[in-house]
N, C-alpha and C positions, 0 to 999 in steps of 0.2 A: 429130510428128503421124504416126499410124500410115500405111502405105503399103498400096497393094494388092498381093495375092500374085505379080501377074504382073510387077510392076515389078522390074528388076535392083536390087541393093543393094550399098554400099560397106562392105566390112568392113575393119577395122584390127586386127591380132593384135600384141601387144605382149610381148615376152618375150627377157630378156637373152641366151639361148642359143636363138633361135629356129632350127628349129622346135619344138622339145623336145615338149611334149605336144599341140601343134596340128598336126604333121606332116599326118595325114590329112584332119583336117577342112578345113583352109585349102586343102589341094589339093583337095579335092571341092568347096569351094566356088568355087573359082577356074575350075573346069572347067564350072560352070553359065553359061549363054550370058549375056551381059550383067553379070554380076557384076564387081566390082572387088575384088580382094583385094589388100592391102598390108601388109607387115610392117615392124615397127620393133623394131630391137635394137642391142646394143651394138656401136660400131665394131670391137670387137675379135674378134668373132664373124664368121667368114667363111663359115659354113654358107649355102647357098642352097638353094631348094625350087623346082622347076620349075613355072613358071606364076604364081609369086608374086614380083612385084617387092618388093626390100628396100630399106628406108631405114634409116641408121644413126645412133645419137645419139652424142655425144662421151663418151667413157669418164669418168665424174667422178673428180676427185683423191682420194687417200687423205686420210682424216681426220687432223687433226693428231695427233702422238704423245702429247701431253699430255693427251688426253681419256681417260677412264677407257672400259672396254670397252663399257659400256652407251651411253654418250654418243657414242660412235665408231660404235656401230650405228646410231643414230639418224641422226648425221650423214651416214653413208654412204648410207643408204636415201633420205634427202631430197635430198641432191644428186645422186642418180641420177634421183628424181622431177624433180627441176627440168630435167636434161638432156633427158629426155623430154619435158617440157612444152615446151622450147623446141622440140624437133622437131615437136610437134603442132602449135604455133603457125604454125610453116612451112607444114604441110600445110592449116591453116584459111586462111591468108593466100592461098595457091594455089586456094581454092576445093574444097578435098578434104577437106571434113569428112565424117567416116564416117558411115553409118547404124547402125553398131554397133562399139563397142571390145570386143575379147576379150582379156584379159591375166592374166598371172600376177602377182601383188601382192607375191611374197615379198621382192624385192629392191627394192621401193619405186617401182617404175614406174608403178603406177596411183595414186600419192598426189595427184597434181594433174590427172588425167584430167577429172574432173568440173568443175573450174574452167576447163579449156579447152574443153571441149565440153560445156556446161551441160544442153543439151537431147537428147544422144545417149544412148541406153540403153547399159549397160555390163554385160559378163558376167565375173565374176572366177573365176578357178580357184582353189578353195580347197582347196590341197594338204595344209597340215599348220598347225595352230595350236598352239603350243608350251604345255606345262601343267607346273606345277611338282609335282603328283601325277596318276599315271595314264597318264603316257606315256612317252617315253624317259627323261628326267631323272630321275635317283634311281632308276631300275630295278635297275641291277647294282650289288650291294653292294661289289664288288670296286674300285670307284673312287670318287673323291671324290663326295660326296653333295651335297645342294642347301645353297646358302649363301645369305645375303642378296645378295651380289654377283651369284649366278648367277639368282636370282630378278628382279633388276632387268634382267639382259641380257633373260631370257626376254621379260619386259615389252617390252622395246625391239624384239626380234624380231618381236613380234605386232602392233606398232603399224601397220605397212602393211597386214597382212591385215584388221585391225579397221576403218581407214580404207576399204578397199575394200569391205569387206560392208556397210558404211554407206553408201557412195555408189553401190555397185552396183544394176542393176535385178535382177540374178539371179546365182547362183553355181553351180558344177559342182565336185564333189569324187567322187574315183574310187571311194572305198569308203564305206561307211555309217559304219564306224567313224571314219574320217578327218573325215567330216561331223559325227559327234557330238561330235568333239573341240571344235569351234567353239563360241562362246557361244550358250547356247539362245534368246536373242532373235532371231538370225539363221537358225536352222535351217531355219524353214519356206521359207526364200528358196533353200536348198541343194538342188540335184538330183544324185541320184547317177548318175554315168554315168562307166564307165571309159573308158580311152582306147582299148581295143580290141586283141585278138590276132589277127596275121593266121593264122588256123588253116588257111588254104588253102596256106601257106608252110611253117609250123610243123607238120608231120605226122609220125605214125611212119614210118620207112622201114628195113625189115628189113635192107638191104643197105648201110646207112651206114657209113662209115669216117671215123675221126679218128686222125690222125696227130700225134705227140709227137715233137719235137727235129728238128735240121736234118740232123745227120750218121747216116745210117743210122737214120731215124727208127722208132718203135714204131708199129704201126697196130693201133688197137683196133676191133672190130666188135661187134655186138650180143650175140655169143656170149661175149666177154669178161668178165671180172669187174671192172667200173669202177665206181669211186666217185667222184662229183663235189661240188665245193663252188663256188660261184659268188658273187663280189661285185664291184662296180664297183672298190673298193679294199678290201684285207682289214683288217678294224678290229672291235673289240668289239660295236660297236653291230649288227653283223650276224652275231654269233655265232662269228666266226673262233676266239676263244680257246677256246670250249668244244667246237668241232669239232677243234682241233688236239691238245687234251688227251684227246679220245676216239680219235684216230687210232691210237695205239700198240696199244691192244688189238684194234682193228678188223683192223688189218693183221696181227697175230701170229695172230689165230684164223683168218683167210684168207690164207694164204700165196701165194696166186694172185692176189689182188687188186691192184690199182692205183688210187692216188687222183689224180684230175687237179684241180688246185686254180686257179681262174681268179680274177684280180683283180690290180689293181695295188698298190703300196706307198705311197701317199699317203692321205689322211684326205678323205673325201667328207662326213662327217657329224658325228662325234664329236670329241673333243679329241686332240691328238697325244699320243704316250707321253711319261712325264715325262722321260726322259733323251735326247729327241731320235731314237732310232732308230725305224725304220718298225714299226708293229703286227705285220707280216708276219714281222720278224726277231726281235721280242720273244719271241713264241709259238711260232716254229720252232725257236728256241735252247733253250727251255724243254723241248722234248720230243725234240730231234734225236737225242740218244744212244740213244733208244729206237724209232727210225723205220729202217726199211729204205729209205734214200734212193734206192735204184734204182727203187723203186716208189712213190715220192712225186713228181708232178710239177708244178711252179708254171709256168704258161704265160703269165703276163701277162694282159693285155687281149686278147682276141680279136676277129677280125673277125667280124661278125654270122653270116656263112655258115658259119665254123667251129664257133661257139657253136651254131648249130642241130644240125649233126652230132654234136658231143659229147651233146647232150641225147637224140639219135636213138640213140646206143650206150650210154648210162650205163645201169647196172644199179639204180643207186640215187643219187638226187640229195636232198643235204642242203640245206634252206634254213633260216635263222635270222634273226630279227631281234628287237630290243627293240620294244616297242608304239611302231610309227612309220610312216612311208610304206612301203606293199608294193612290192616291186620286180617289175618286169616279168617278170625272169628266171623266176620261181616259177610264173607263168602260162604262160609259153613252154615251160617244161620240161613240164609237165601237157599242153599242147597236143601236143607232140612225143611223148607216152604214157610219159614218164618215170614211175617211181615216186618219189614225194616223200615225204620225211620232213621234217616242217616243225616249227619250234618253235611250242608252244601259247601263241602271242601274238597280241594284235590287231594287224593284221588278217587274219593267216594262219588263224586258226579261222573267220574269215568264209567262207573258201573252202574248206579242206580240213575233211572230217568223218573223224575216225579210223576206219580200217578200211573206210570206203566208196571214197572217191577219194583217198586217201593215208593217211598216218599223223603222229601228232604225239607230240612228247615235250616234257617241261617244259624250258624254255630252259636252266637252269643243271644239269640231270642228265646230265652227260655218260655217266654208264654205263648209262642208259636209252636214250641215243642209239647207244651202242656196241651193246647188246644187238639193238637193233632193226635196224641196219645188218648186223650180222653175219648175223641170219637171212635178212634179204633178199639178201644177197649169195649167201648159201649154197643157197637155195630159191626161185630165180626163178619157177618154175613155178606157185608158190603165189599169186602175185601179179598174174597176167595179168589177173584180173577188175578189180583195183583200177587198172591203168595204164588199161584201157578206160573206167573210170568217170571218171578224171582227164580223159582226152581229151574224153569227153562233157560233162564240167562246164564245160570252156572254151568248146566249139563250142556248147553250148545258152544260155551266159549271157555269154560275152567275146567272141564272135567279132566282128571287126572290120566285116566287111562287112554282116553280117545284123542284128547286135544295136546295136553301139557306135556306129558311125560313122551310121547313121540318126537314133539318139537325140541325138547330138550336132547332126546337121543340122536335125532337128525344132525342138529348143532354140533353136539362134541364129537360124533363119529366122523363127521365131514370135516372138522378141524383138525382132529388127530390124524385121518387118514391123508388130507392132502396138505396140512400145514397152514392151511388158511380157510376161510368160509368160501366155499364155492357154488353151493346150491342156494336156490332163491328160497328165503325163508318161507315157510308155509303159511 
């Protein structure tokens, strides 16, 4: 039954790595008088969020080794869904049935939510629906293409999101392209709301400094010729190979430039390399003999404050991705006033307009990447207006406090109060 707007609500957030995408909205809901906000997450996740009690479900066992990759994907998702369901039953038995469940369905956590709470509205985070054509799969001809086995595994990976979209009252996706990847039958129920960028914290700063190295560190400032590339992990899906192959030409043409490369050596999204080496080493080895390694700095994964400082000093930030989930780092770079050279792939092109608030290059065209990078490094004065437009784009469309968080709150409170989405999205 719908509840009055003045009544406090009980919200349940479900995410195996909580807070994830829900950090800001969960904290904001918890700060409102009378609301009860609870998070449900994997027992291995030890993160906390001020003001939000956290319950943990038992990590499900690994699927039997005898299963095919597709079957193992289904089993792992469903056993996780069952583990979450047991935790939800415990909440229900304690009289803690939520007024709204908000969850990320990708790992199977929402598979049984509707069965446990049949009358509770559910909002699903529709982050990515895998496609055999038109997405990340088969995009890069350098790596093994689509096979019948891969098609089966994509279907298996999509089943939790399909189930969630069928069960959910409403869904949220961060970009229009990510929403459009979902089956057409569900798109009318998907609202486009980005998680939001703290533009009050990630700002241009003329006197910012970024230090590299422990013993006698190099210190870079905005006047220095710094080129940056950032991934959670360095891998082809995020264009690391194209960037590394372009880097020798860039550093040869710009003898004072330094490249600062941020990211780990594991795999976040794509497949591991065939020989077991990290992708970082595979493509560094390919070009190492043509690189001045004293000007190439692999700094691993940075603390957030250090990442912001780096974006404040960079003269050019390169961001690339297959058609896939958009990284927050690109928007944060723009918020910091960085000049961004992005791959002309969805959903990058949803944000960057070539020549206005950034620049684009065709993903596989390393020569074009190098030419644009060399010019940007050589003539920073030409790009001051583009940097300003980059910042303006994020402030006007992706600011957390003024744009994105109010939209999230409006959506979730509307669905919790009325049992469905009744207000026209802002």
